[in-house]
N, C-alpha and C positions, 0 to 999 in steps of 0.2 A: 287640161292638166299642164300643158306647156305655158298657157297664160298664167296659171297659178304660180309656177316657178319664176316667171318673169316678174310677177307682182311681188314675190318674196324679196327679190334683189332690188326692187325699186324702193323698198322701205329701208332707210339707212340703219336704224336701230336693229331691226330684225336681221338684216344682212350681217351686221357686226356680231350679233349673238351666234349666228350659224357658223360664221368663219372662226370665231373663238372656240366653239364646240369642236369643230373639225381639227383645229390645232391641238387641242387637248387629246383628242382621239389619236392623232398622229404620234404624239409623245408617248401615249399609252402603248401603242403597237411597237414602237421602237424599244421601249423598256421591256416588252414581252419577248423580244428577240435577243436580248443581251443575257447570256448565261452567267450564273454565279461562278466564281473561280473554283477550280479543283474538282469539277464535275465532268464525268464521262457522259456526254450528252447522247451518244449513240446507244450505249448500253441502257441508259435511263429511258430513252425513247422506246426501245424494244420492250422494256418492262411495263411501261405505261400502256402500250398497245394491247397488252393482254386483257385490259378492261378492269372490272371490279371497281373498288373505291378510288384507285388512282386514276382510272379512266374517267370516272365521274368528275373528279376534281379537275382533271386536265381539260375536260370539255368546257367547264365553266370558267376556266382561266384563259381560254382562247389558245390552248396549246402551249402556254408558257411553262406549265409544270413539267412538261416533257424534257425541258432543259434546265430546270430550276432557275428560270430567269429572274430578273429583279422583281417582276410582278408575278412570280410563279404561284403565289397563293391565290391570285385572283381576288374577287371580292366576297368569297364565301365566308371568311371570318366576320366581315361587316354584316352580312345578311344574318348570320347566326346570332351575332350580338344584338342586332335590331329586334329579332324575333324574341330573344330571351328578355330584353328590356320591356317589350310590349306585354309579355306574360307577367313580369315582375310588377309592372305598373298596376295590373289588375289585382294583385294580392298584397302589395306593400303600401300601407296608407300614406307614408311620406312621399313616395313616388307619385301616388294618386293626387296628392296635394300639389306637387310640382306641375303636374299635367293641367290642373285646373287653374293655375296661376296665370296662364296666358303665355305670352312670348318669353318672359324671363324664366318661367318654369320649364318651357320647352328647351331653352338653351342649356339649362342644367342637365336635363335628360340627355340631350345631344352630347354634352361633354362626358357624361358617364358612359354613354354608348361608345365614344371614341376610345376611352381607356379600356373598356371591355374588349373592343375589337383588337387593340394592340396586345392585350393579354392572351386572347385566343390565337392571334397570329404568332406570338412568341412560342406558345405551347405547340402549335402545329409545326412550326419551323424546327423545334427541337425533336419532335416526333419523326419528321421526315429525314432529318440528318441521322438520327439513330437508326431508322429503318434502312436507309440506303447504305449506311456504312457497314451493315451486316449482310448485305445482299450482293450477288454478282450475277451477270448474265453471260452464259457460255464461258464461264471462267474469268470474265472481265469484271473487275469491281466497279461499282457505280461511283463511289467516292473513296479515294485513297485517304482514309481518315487520319487526321492528326487533330489535336485539340485546337490549334490555330485555324486550320481550315474549317473545322466545325463551327467555331465562333464566328468566323467571317461569313459563312453561309447563313447562319442564324440571324446575324445582324443585317445582312443584305436583304433577306426575305422580309424581316419585320419592318425595316425601314422602307422597303418597297410598298408594303401594305399601308404604312402611314402616308407615303406620297400619293398612293392611289386614292386614299380617303380624301386627301386634299384636292386632287383632281376632280373627284366627284362633287365636292362642295363648290369648287370654282364653276363647274358647268351649271349647277343649280342656281348659283347667284348671278353669274355673268353670261351664261350660255342659254341654250334652249333645252327644255325638258328636265327631268330629274336626273342628276348627275350619275348616281350609282346605277340607275336603270339603264341609262345610255351606255355605260361601260360594260355591263353584262350583256347587253344587246350586241355590242361590237364583238365581244368575246365569242359569242355563239356564231355570229355571221362569219367570223374569221375561220371557224372550223368547217364551214359548209363544203369547200372544195375537198378537204380530206374525207369528209363523210361520204361524198359521192364516190371517191376513189375506193373507200372501204366497201361500199355497196356493190361496186362492180367486181372487185377482186374476191369477195367473200360470200357471194350468193351461192347457195347450195343448189346443185342441178337435180336433186331428187324430185322436186315439184315443178320442173319445167326448165326452160332455157334461162340464161342470165338476163336476156332482154326482157323476157316475160316477168321475171322477178323485179327488175328495175321499174318497168312500167307500172306494175301493181303497187310497188312501194311509193312511187312518185304520186300516183293517183290518190292513194290513201292519205299521203301527207297533205296534198292539196285539199282533200275532203275534210281532214281534221282542222286545217287552217280556217275553213269556212265555219265549221262547227264551233271552233274557239271564238270566232268573232261574234256569233250568235250568243254563245255562253257569256261572253264578256259584256255584251250590250243588254242582255235580258234583265228585266227588273220588274218588281211588283210595286206599284204605286199605292201607298196608303193615304187616303184623303184626310186632310186636317183642316178644321174650321176654327178661326179665331173669333172669340166672343166680342161683343161691343163693350167698349170701356169708356168710363167717364174720367176725363183728365181736366181738373179745374172746372170750368164752366162749359167745356166742350165734350161732345160725345164722339169718339172715334168709331168708325164702322168696322165690323169684323171682316176679315178676308178669308179666302180659301186657297189652300196650297196642298202639297202632298209630300210625303216622305218616300224617296226612292230606295227600295231594298233590292240589291242586286241578287240574282240567282247564285252568282259565284262571288260573294263578298270577299272571300279570303284570297282570291287570285291564285297565284302559283305557289304560295307559301306552304299549303299542306303537302304538295309534292316534294318541295325542297326539304321540309322538316322530316317527312316520312322517310325520304331517301337517306338523310343524315343519320336518323335513328337506326334504320335497318342495316346501314353499312358500318355503324359504330363498332359492333362486335368484330367485324373484319379488321378494323384498325387496331383494336385491342389484341387480336390474334397475332399481330406482328411482334408484340411484347410478351404475350402469354400463349405459347404454342398449344396449350390444352384447350383453348377456345376455338381452334381452327375448325374442328368438326361441327360445332354448334353454329359458327358463322356461315359455313358452307350450306348447312341445312336451311338457314334463314333466307339465303339468296338464290336458292334453286328450287325448281319443281313447283307443285301445286301449293305447297305451304307458303312459298314466297308470294304467289298471287293473292292468297287469302289474307295473309298478314299485311301486305302492302296496301291492299284495297281497304281493309279495316282501319289502318292507321290514317290513310288519306281522309276517309269519312270522319274519323274522330277529330283530326286536326282541323278539318273544314268547319265542323260545329264549334270546336273550341275557339278558333280564331274569330269566327263570326260573332260569337257572344262577347269576345273582348272588344271588337270594333264597335258593335252595336249592342250595348247593354240595355235590355228592355226596361228595367226599372229606372235607370238613369234617364233614358229618353222620355219615359212617362212623367217623371218629376219635372223635367224641363218644360214639357208641354203644359203641365198644370201650373207651373210658375208663371208662364207668359200668357195664361188665359186661353190656351188652345186645347182642342179635344178632337178625338176621332168620332165622326157622326155615328150615333147608335151605341157608343161605348162610353161608360162612365169614366171620368178622369181618375188618375191614381193607379192603384193596384189592378183593377180590371183592364185598364189600357195596357199595362205591362204584361199581363197574362195574354192578352190578344196579340201583342207584338211577338211574344214567345211562340205562340201557335203558328203565326205566319212564318217566322224564321224557320221553325222546324219543318214546315211543309215545303218551303222553297229550297232549303239547303240540302235536303236529301237527294232530290234528282240532280241538283247541281254538283254535289260531291261525288255521286255515282258517275256522272259524265266526266268529271275531273279524273277519277280513277281509271276510267276507260281510256282516256287520252294518255295518261301516264304509263299505262301498260302496253301501249301500242308497240314500242320497240320489242318487248318480250314476245308479243303475239307474232310480229313479223319474223322473229328468229324461229319460232316454233313452226310456222308454215313454210317459210322460204329459206331458212338457214342464214339469214343476214344478221350479222352481229349488231349492225347499226343501220338506221335509215337516215336520210338527209336531215330530217327535222324530228327529233325525239319529242316525247310528250311535254316535258317541262320546257324544252327549248321553244316549242310552238307557242305555249302560253306566254312566255316572256317576250318573244319576238312580236307577236300580235299585240299584246298589251302595251308594250313600250311604243310601238309604231302608232297605235291609235291615240295614246295620250299625247305624244309629240305632235301628231297631226292636229289634234284639238287645240293645243297651245298655239301653233302656227296659225290655225284658222281664226282663233280669237284675236291674235295680233293683226291679221289682215282685215278682219271685219271692223276693228276699232278705227282703221284708217280708210274704211269704205272700199276695200278691194275684195274681189272674188277669191274664195278659198278653195280647198279640196272638195268640200261638201256643197252640193247644190240644193 
């Protein structure tokens, strides 16, 4: 391991990319600690600590929302916009054409995603200012509202989101790893000390001592990390055979390869999207008091477990079919003279792909739901409001760490150095 780190800093280009990424991360954390003007951060911090949708958003902003910092929105608006765009690409022919145009089409989709992100950030900023201006904590108002203060906070948060988007793109282009993934990884890691503090102070003694609860929580968290690694790396390989082709006067020999279908193709997206949908009525209840009872019903008790699990399974299937369309893949194979051994090209191949996806996605989505529900299970048995690594957080941490290590590994192997993997 130490030799690998030495090798990393021997490669000038790789060293420059890592240092640049660390610089952007530093700027991100500084911006996450600078509050917007006119905000009572102590009162807001107490409100956010109560959990719910604000606690969820604060977690993925690295604690920046608790003080309405410059980067207080985190990257959730971008994630939501990206998910919406991927769904729209599947149903809007024009966007589908852009996707198939190659690099120029992808640039157009990226530009639309940016505008959608800023639109969502603006709406979320307005919603937060409206909500906080009408709330107080122990008689202390969170925001002493005036129109000028409200506009300043909205502009600050929206501009912060635009700057954060730029940071992510800079890391992707000039740093190491996927920029947005790295930023959300840093946000989660930044919350780890606070999560351990919460674990220690809020463990219920009904089921044993605090030490017992902490040990069980940490052991379960480590066990889930191992499970997530296996879930992330597990795949079904479908063999593909290329037919012999005659080009001019020459015959090219057919080759054999495979299509890797991951057990968890959708990654953490079903968890994030299901959480967003299930917390949406809670956000609306801030504006429509009549929805408060309905929102509480959705986020508590056995109904929450059932709905949340069902939504994760649904979004896992939905997103998997967006990423891997059986009919599109079957047509591509047929176009290039490839086929699955024992399966006729065209529609039969598409049907076969669909059956394989259905078989491997079900256990993967159930495992994903089990991981996502871990914090709620820990609360039920040990009374802990949070554990050091929640379900979605584990998926993101492990996924980003593995992908970044693979990129570094590839860079080292190109220069004939030993990497992390032996």
